[in-house]
N, C-alpha and C positions, 0 to 999 in steps of 0.2 A: 574801450575805455569806459569809465563809470558814466552813466547818463546824467545829464544836468537835472537838478532837483527843483527847477522853477516851472512856471506854467508853460505847457507845450500844447501842440495841436495835432490831432490825428482823427481821421474819419474811419470808424469801424463799420464794416458792412456784414460782419458775421464770421464766426469761427467754428470749426468742427473739433471734436476731441482729438488730441495729438495722435499721430501714427508712429509706430516704432521705426518703420523702414519705408523707403520710396524706391520704385523701380528706376532703372537707367536704360532699359530697352524692353522689347517685346518679350513677354513671358507666357508660359502655359498656366492657366488658372487652375492648377491641380497639383496636389502633393507639396510636401515641404521642400524648399530649395533655398539657395543662397541669393539674397537680394542686396545689391550694393555692397558686396563684400562681407555681409553678415548672414549666418544661417538663420532662416526664419523658424520660429517655434509655433506650435499649435496655439491658436488664439491671438497671435500677433495681428495688430492692425497694420495694413500695408497700403500705401498710396500707389495705385497702378496708374501711370501717367504716360506710358510710351507704347501702348498697344498698336499693332499694325492696323487693327480695326478700332478706331477711336471711340466707337460706341461702347467698348468694353472698359474704358477708363473709369476710375472711381476709387473708392475706399473699400477694401476687402478684408475679410478675416481669414488668416492663414489656416490651412487644414491639411491633414494627411490625405484627404480625398479631394472632392470638388470644392473650390473656393466659392464663397457667396459674398455678396455686398454686405458691408457692415450695417447694423440696424439703424444707425443715424445717418446713413448715406444711400438711401434707396429711392428717394423721391426727387422730383424736379426742384422742390423747395430746398431740400437739404444739400443739393449740389448747384444752387443758384449762382449766377455770375457774381463775382465779388466775394464768395465764401472762401475763407482761408483755412489752411491746415498746417500745423507744425510737424516737422520730422525730427525724431529723437536721436536716431543712430544711422550710421552708414558712412562709407568711405567718401562719397561725393556729397550726399544731401544732409548729413548730420547738421542739426540746428538751423536748417533752411526752412523757409515758409513758402508754400505754393498757393496759388489762387486759381479757382475755377473761372473759366472765361466764357462759357456758353450760356446764353440767356435762355431761361425757361427750358432746359433740356428735357426731352421726352426720353426717359431711361430705357435703354435697349433699342432706341430708334435713332436718336440724334448723336452725332459725334460730340464727345466731351473733351474740351481742350483745357489744359492747365498751363500756367506760366509761373516763372520764378517771381516771387513777391518780396519787395523790400519793406520792412516794417521796423518800428522803433524797438521791437523786442529782439530782433536778430541781427540786423546790419546797421543799426544806429542812424537810420535815415540819411543815407549817403549824400543826397542832394542838399538836405538841410544843413548837414555838417560842413559840406564844402562851401555852401553859401555863407555860413557863419565865418569860416576861415577867410574867405575872400573879403568880407566886410571888415573883419578885424585887421587883416593885413593892409587893406586900403587905408584904414584909420591910422595904422602905424606909419604910413608915408608922411603924416604931418609931424611926426616926432622930430625933434631937433637933433643936431650934432650927429653922433655915430649911428643913432637909430634910423636916420633917413635911409641910408643904404640898405640896412637889414629889412626895413619895412617894404622897400621897393621889391626886394627879392621875394619876400613873403607874399606880396600881392601877385607877382608874376606866377609863382609856383602854385599858389592856391587857386588862381584862375584856371591854370592847366588842370589841376585836380578836379575842379568843379566841372569843366568840360568833359573830362573822361568819365567821371561818376555819373553825370547826367546822361551821357550816351549809354552807359551800362545799365542804368536804372530803368530805361524804357518807360514803363507806365507808372513809375514812382510819382506820387503827388508832391506838390510843393508844400510839404508840411514842415515848416521851419521850427521844429519842436525845440531845438537847442539854441535858437537865436537869442532868446532873452538871457541866456547864460554866457553870452559872449564875453561877459565879464566887465569889471572895472579896471582891468589891467591886461597887458599883453600876454600874461600867463593863460587867460581864457582863450586868447587867439591861438596859443600853442595847442591847448586842449581841443579846440574845434578843428584845427588842421590835422591833428593826430586822428580824430574821429573820422575826418574825410578820408584819410589814408586807409584806415581799417575798413570803412564801408566800401570804398572803391575797390580794394583788393578782392572783396568777396562779391562784387556786384556784376556778375554775368560775363558777357563776351569780351569786354574791354578791360578786364581786371588787371592785366599786367601793366598796361599804360597808366591806369589810375594809380596803381601802387607806386610807380616811379614818380609820378607827379606829386602824390601826397607826401612821399618821403622828402622830396625837395622842399615842399611847403613846410614840413615839420622842422627841417633844419633852419630855414629862414625865420620861421616864427620863434624859434629858440633864441636866435640872435636878437629878435625884436623885443624880447622880454625886458630888455634894459630901458624900454621907453614906456614903462607902466604909467607914468604921470600924464602921458598924452593919449591914453586909450579911452578917455571918457566919451569922446565923440562917437567911437565905435559902439560902445555900450548903449548910448542913447538911440543911435540908429537901429541897433538890433532889437531893442525893446519896442520901438515903433513898428518895426516889421512884424514882430511876433503878435502885437495887438491887432494889426491889420489882418494877419493870417487867421487869428482866432475868430475875428468877425466874419471872415469869408467861409470858414468850414464849420463853425460852431462846435468845436471840440475843446473842452476846457478842463484844466486840472483843478481838483477840489480835494478837501479833507472830508471823509465820511464820519458822521456822528451817529451813535446808536440811540441818541435821544429822539423821542417821537412827538414832542410837543409842537403844536402849531405856533411857532415863534421864530424870530430871526436866529438862525443857527450860529451866527458869528462870521467874521471875515474869512472868506475862502472856504467855507464849510457848507455842506448840505446834509439833509436828513430826510428820512421817510416817516410816514405816520404810523408804521407798524414795525415792531421788532423783527418780524419775519418778512424778509424782502419779497417773498412770494405772495404775501397778503396785503402789501402796501397798495393804497388807492390814491395817495397824494405825496408830492415831494415839496420840500421847503428849501429853496436854494438862495444863498446869499448873493447880493448884487456885485460882490467882489469875488474874483476867482482866487485860487491859492497863491498866485503871483502878485496879487494886489491890484490887478487891472479891473476897471469897472466894466461889467458885461451885462448890465441891466437891459441895454438895447438889444443884445443878442437874445436874451431870455424872452423879452417881450415879443420877439419875432416868431416864437415857437407856435403862436396861434394864428399866424397870418393865412394859413390855408383855409379855403372856404369849405373844405371837406369836414364832415363831423369828426373824423379821426385826423387830427392835425399832423401827426407824424409819429416816429418812434424814438424814444429816449433810451439810451444805453448807458449804464453805469458799469465800469470795468476796472478791475485792479490793474495798476501799472506793473505790479510785480509778477502777475500770472494771468495770462490770457484766458485760462480756464475758469476764472472767477469773474462772472459778469451777469447782469440782469437787464432784460429788455422789457419796456412798457410801451403801450400805445398811449398817446397824449390826446385828450379830448377836452373841449370847452376852452374858455378864455383863460389866459394867464392873469392871475390876480396879483396886484401890487400889495405886498404885506408891509410896506414901510421898511425899506432896508433889505428886503428879500422878496422873492417871487414864489407863488404857489402854483403847482401844476396838478391837474387831475389825471390820474393814471389808471390803466387797466393792464394787469400782469400778462405778459406773453410767455416768458420762459427765462431760465437762468439756473446757476448753480454756484455753490461755494459761499464763503463768508467775506463780505467786503471789508478790506482793511481800514483801520482807523488811523493809520499813520499819516503824518502831515503831508499834504499834496500827494496822497497815495492812490487816487482814482482818477480815471478819465470820465468826463461827461460828454457824450456825443448826441447829436440830434439829426435825424433824417426827416426832412419835411415831406409831407404827403402832397400830391398834386391837388389842384383846385377842383371842386365839384363842377361837372359839366352843366351847361345851361339847360333848363327845362324846355321841352319842345313846345312850339306855338302853332303847329300846323293843325288843319281841320281834322277832328277825330282824335287828337291827342287826349289821353286820359290821365288824370291826376287824382291821388287819394288824399285823405285827411292828414293833418300834421302828425297825428298819433293814432294808434289803434291797438287792439288786442290781437296777439298772434293767433292765427288760424281762424279768426272770425270771418264770416262771409261778408264781402263788400257788395253794397247795393248802390244804385244811382242816387245822387243827391240833386234832385231837380230834373228838368227835362232836356237839358242841353246835350246829354250824352258824353260830357267831357269830365265830369267830376264825380267822385264816389264818396261814400261814407261807410262807417263801421255799423253793420246791422245789429251788433250785439249778440249774434247767434254763431256758434262754432260749427264749421262744416263737418267736423268729426262727430257731432251729436245728431246729425240729420240724415235721413234717407228720403229720396224723392217720392212724393205722392202725386195725386192728380192736380193739374193746373186749374185754378179757379179765380185768380186775382190778377190785377194789373199793377196796382201801386207797389212800390218797393220790389220790383222785379230784380232778380239776380243778374249781375253783369258777368259775362264770359269774355275771354280773349278773342279778338278778331284778327287772326293771323298768329305768326310766331315771333313778332318783334317784342312782345311783352309791353308795348306802349298803347295798343289800340284795344278798345273794348266794345262790346255790343250787348244789346238787351237780349237775354236768353229766352224771354217769354215765360220764365218760371219765377213765381213770387216766393219770398221767404215764408209767407203765411201758408203756402201750399205744402210745406214739408212736414213730415211727421217725425217725432223723436224716435231714436232707436229703442229706448226703454219703454215697454208697454205701449206700442203705437196702436192707433185705431185707424183701420183702412176702410175706405168706401169703394163701391163698385166691385170689380173682380180682379184683385191683384194677381199678377202672374210671376212665375219664377222659372229658371231653367230646370229641367227634369234631370236628376242625377242618373248616372249609369247604374244598371242593376248590380246589386251587391255592394254599393257604396256604403261605407260605415264611418262617416265624419259628422261634423256639425252643420253640414249643408242642409238647407231646408228640403223637406220631402214634399213633393207635389202630389196631387191626386194621381197623376200618371205613374209616378214612382211606386206609390202604395199599391195600385192595382196590378202593376207588373210583378211586384213581389208576391202578391197573393196568387196570381196566375201560375207562378213558378211552383208554389206549394201545392196547388190543387191540380197541377198538370197530370192528366191520366187518372184522376180520382173520379169515381162514379158519383152520381148525385146522392147516393146513400151516405157518403162520407165527406160532404163539402161544407159541413159546419163543425164548430168545435164540439158541440154537444154530441153529434154523431161519432166523431173521432174518439171522444172520451169513452163513450159506451162501447165502442169496438175494442179499445185498448183494455178495458176492464175484463173482457172475455179472453184475453190471451193467456197462454199457460204460464208465462213468467211476467211478473210486474216489477221486479227489482233485480239488479245485477251488481256484481263486485269483481274488480280486477286488482290484484296486488301489484305493488312495485316489483321490479326485478330483484330477486333474492340471490345471494351468494351461495353456491353449492359447496357443502363440506361433507366429505364421506363420513357416514355414520351420524350426521348431524340431525338435529330436531328443530323445526320451525313452527311457531305458533302465530297465526295471522288472524286478527279480529276482522270479520267480514262486514259487520254493521248492517246485516239484512233484517235483523229483528226476529228471525226464526231460522230453523235449520234449512239450509238451501236444498232445493229439489235436485239440483245437478251441480257438480263441481268437478273440474278437470285441471291437471297440471300440464304445463307447456314448457319446453326447453327453447330458449332463444339464443341463437349463435352470435357471439360477440367477437370471436376470432376464427377465421376459416379453419374447418376441422372435419375429418371423415367425409369429405366431399361436399360439405355444406358451406355456404357463403355467409358472410356477416349479414344479419337481419333475417335469415331463415328461421322458421319456427316449426317445432316438432311436437305433436301431441303425444303424451305418455299414457301408458296403460298402468294405473297404480296397482301395486300388490304383486306384480309379476317379477320373476327373477330369471336369470339365464338357466337353462335346463341342467347344465353340468356344473353349476357354481354352488359350492357349499357355503360360501361366505356371504352371499346375498348381494346381487347387483340389480337394484331396482329402486322403487319408491313406494311408500305407503301414504295414503291420504285419507284422513278421517275428519268429518265435520259435525259440529253440533250447533245449537242455536246462537252461539257467540263466536266461536273460533273455528279455524281450519288448521288441523295439526298435520305436519308433513314429517315423515321419518325417511331419511335417505340411506340407502344401503351402505354397509361398511366398506364394500369394495366398489363404490361408485355406482354409476347407472349405465346400463347397456342400451344401445339404440341400433337400428338397422342403418348401415352406411348408405349414404345417398349415391356414392359412386360405384360400389361393387354389389350392394345388397347383402353383404355379410354383416355379422354381429360384431359390435365393437364397444368397448367402454369409452365414455367421454372423459376428456381432461376437464376437471371442474373450472379451471381458469379460463376456458374458451367458451363457456356457456353460462347462462343465468336462468333461474327458475321463475316462472310466473304462474299464479293460480287464479282461475276464474270460477265464479259461482253465480247461480241464478235461483231466485225464489218465486 
């Protein structure tokens, strides 16, 4: 049935993006298959909840190969106890909501349990509806004349429906969300009883019994509709119950306003201080909820925790569970005369909050109180505020209090110890609560930028051949020089001696060309850059594809200007060099070489070889 449009109560603990399908038994997490009567498609989100090894339960993405956990359901936090997920299709689970039951699960290690979950989005809060039907039917008992008999029947049937629905709901909370709508007439009683029947029919193991009871309640409530004038008492009681429930769970109905001004947003309305919900840092909430109930006492309790973070505020669309925003609440609740102000820190969310009347839920999860500071001997406490990453030093001589030194640890490296005052404190043990005097003073530390050391600073000696930004010690430098001079006579152990010796060598410069493509009859002109005509130059063939007995990487030196003795077309290579270029002419009928495997002569296939030219001056 249509959900009541007045203030209702519901505690939201978190929701994942909907899944298309949910399993009904153990499956192989591989390949496309039929899930709950529906063929899965690549990319479908699937709730896997019935694995023989419960550690494999969770939300997966369907694939033709191996299935993997969905991106938003891979961590302990994303599958935390109380997190819910909606199912879109399936013979059994279509439109159902399931809830994760395992507290802080270690993914892949802990068994992950899921249970059927009753929420106002899917099953109409069976318990709340049944309670409303019972209250309305009981009120109908006071009706005069013919209504008396009908109301009695309604009370009996609705009580049976309530019992069955309660047993089916299991962990369903007493969220009397539709109680305030019990109505000003017995027509509201009929609607509530009908809702109880619908909820009970879909509510788990005892659905059949609930459906029978709800059906009887519906028939009795229809007869009770003639007693509309006597249903005022029922409505009054229902309103009182709803207010009490709202106070207990702090879930309130509101109308969202896009205005961002710090002012009373109006009865039953709330607003944020930024048009982008993700950038909001404050909320302005009217003291009346959308149903007209005064909730200032509830709002004032939002700062009761002694923790700096008082709790989490959730704003969620009633029409779509996928539209919601979560904020951390810090600081005191401020009385704005007719409305309350909350200080917010954005956590996450998505979608556009609707501005329809009574269109959003406001829920608040209070944080636990801060634990008491230790009072034992040796307990260490710091300043009320400090700069992140600054070094802490002792404040006095008790050894129990610290202060901000004003110096960042990331800007310092240790130097020699020479002071006593303002010694650095280090942890004494692993508890994180005890400190001791390290014996190192802040004033003894040198900055990383342009430090000045005294004494003989030492550093680890890098392994020979290290080529990084690691410091080079005298040991590293000497070892490197020893490698260079290994086996060198005393006549060549200085740079001057080596330079003089090199100057006397026959060649002072060399050139090697890149690999050149061989084309029969082709001409190559290569600039050698030696500054003069080379004294020696030679062509080489490099094998790129196994051929003529040669392997990839083999190199064969060629004799320029030679041809096969019986070849009139020319099978060879000509190489001519001047002061600038080396010119190579390739024979029109390829190049002959001596085969490596047989020793015979054979022409090379140009596609299997490349030409390289080397020259020396």
